[in-house]
C-alpha positions, 0 to 999 in steps of 0.5 A, a space after each residue: 576461485 571458480 566463478 559462474 556466469 549469470 544472466 538471462 541466457 548469457 554466458 561469460 568466457 571460460 576460465 581454467 578448470 571452471 564451467 560457466 553456466 547462465 542463471 535461470 530467473 524466475 518469471 514471477 516478480 515478488 516483493 524484495 522483503 516479504 513480510 510472512 515467514 515460509 515453511 515448506 512453501 507455505 505462510 506460517 506467521 507474520 513477522 516484522 521485516 528487517 531493514 538493511 539501513 534505516 532513514 535518518 529520522 527513524 528510530 533504532 529497530 524495536 524488538 519483535 513480540 513474535 517467534 517462529 514456530 515451525 522450522 524454517 524452509 531454509 533449515 531444511 533446504 540445508 539439512 541443518 539437523 543432520 549437519 548438527 550431528 557432525 559439526 556445530 562450529 565449536 572453536 571457530 570465530 566468524 567475523 560479521 562485517 555489517 551494522 554491528 551485532 547487538 551483545 544483548 542478543 539472548 541466543 548470542 550471549 556470551 559468544 559476541 566479541 565486539 570490536 569498538 562500537 560494533 557491540 551496539 546495533 541500532 539497525 539490527 541487520 548485523 545482529 540477524 545476519 549473526 544470527 543466521 551464523 551462529 544463534 544458539 537453539 532454544 526449546 520450543 523455538 524452530 530457528 537457530 543458527 548454522 553454527 551454534 557453537 561458533 563464536 561471532 567477531 563484530 565489526 562495524 562496516 557501516 555508519 550507525 544507520 546502516 550505510 556502508 562504506 568501502 574504507 569501513 569494510 575493508 578496515 573491518 574485514 582486517 580487524 576481524 582477521 586480527 581478532 582470530 576470525 576464521 571466517 568472514 562474513 561481508 554483507 555489503 556489495 559496492 558497484 565501484 572497486 576499491 583498492 582498500 577492499 582488495 588489500 583487506 581481502 588479500 590480508 585476510 587470504 595471506 592469514 588463511 581467512 576465508 571471506 564470504 560476501 553477498 554477490 549483489 546488494 541487498 534489495 531496498 525494504 518493502 519494494 516490489 520488483 520491477 519488470 525490466 531485467 537487469 544488466 549482470 554486473 560486478 560487485 565489490 568485494 564479492 568479485 575480488 579474488 579469493 572471496 567466496 561469492 553468494 547469491 540469494 534464492 528463494 524456496 524454489 531456488 529462483 530470484 525476483 526477475 528484476 533483482 540485482 545480478 552478478 556476472 559471477 557467483 560461486 554459490 547459492 544460498 537461502 536469502 529470500 523470506 529468511 527468519 533470524 533474530 533481532 537486536 534486542 529480545 527474543 522475538 524473530 523477524 524476516 528478511 532477504 537478500 544476498 547477504 543473508 545467503 551469505 551468512 548462511 554459507 559463512 556458517 557452513 564454512 564454520 562447520 567445515 572449518 571446526 570439522 576438518 581443522 587442517 583445511 586451508 581456507 581455499 580448500 574450505 571453499 572448494 569443498 563447499 562448492 564441490 559438495 553443493 547441490 548441482 544447479 546452474 548455480 551451485 546451491 549450498 548443502 551444509 550437510 554434504 559439506 561436512 559428510 562427504 568424503 574428500 576424494 583420495 584425501 580421507 576425511 580430512 581432505 588435506 591434500 588440496 583435492 576438492 572434496 566431493 561426495 564419493 559413492 560407496 563401491 561394493 567389492 567386485 566379486 566377479 572372479 570370486 563368483 567365477 571360481 565358485 561356479 566352476 568349483 560347483 560344476 566340477 563337483 556336479 560332474 563328478 557326482 554324475 560320473 560316480 551315479 553312472 558308474 554304479 548304475 553300470 556295475 549293476 546293469 551290465 552283469 544282469 544285461 549279459 545273463 539275459 543275452 541283453 533281452 528285456 526284462 519280463 514283467 
């Protein structure tokens, strides 16, 4: 699977068939997790911040009493209203390997299959992620998930406070695959490679399951970005072969200057100041991090797998990257992923060729137009000859009778 080198003015060695480009960073440092939701680039309502993990003495995340009142910017960026006319993820299960997913979340009711203790989400991060993927729309509420008819397989890859472990995430990937998930979202990003994680990813690949992972760790809650530029590096399992790695961007398509950078990333998706649900109640939270970008991408993958069930996991990944908005790191376009026609493969795109938008071509009328012009010219010439002959039939006898002298007035 293709990777894009990232980092300020840096490139990586080219792999066969892959174009590698540097990631441009925004020069303005911003808060890692803003407390204000953004729509059309403007602040709307103040929402509580969703944390990635809790301190040992902290209580479980309480419900929010505020709801999103305008369409979140990420919905507009991904063109979710248009994508919903084509696919809503029906029949597809998405595994969420995170802090768990609350079975009591109203907009996920009846669509969460929790493995082990994963139905209890003290932190709320996993429920937030699951909501980005599949929260059902509610009348009068602006927020909903990318694939609101998809099912969720909840697996806990962390302890109850939200601290992840490679062993827990690896077991979570396997558990989600065994439970029937066709897409698995992994929120954790580890700085050290793990054989267990590699084996779990290989297990998913052998079962035709697409693993979508955060390309970098989520930022600590409530901290401001520093001024130093980070050194790009690999994070796992995002860097493992066969994994679709996703980087988070803000409403302008940029990132904080000191945010973690991967060496490689396949896609960029909304992840800064995004709106989502909590583990309890019907209120909303706001959060930032690559795990939320991975959630949006996993939701888009569910749309594709529902619309084109014959596509393999690798073909779904290629379709998502091939239809992405062209940028230094291609930006996810959920609508284009389900609306574009695969080149040479028909609507389903089952031949293995990457799907891409094919321009509509009008029939070539050049030869037909040339033949038409020739026929019109011949007809005009014929008409001219007939008129000339008629004039001659009248004028010649009269001219002879007058001895070809001019006629008198």
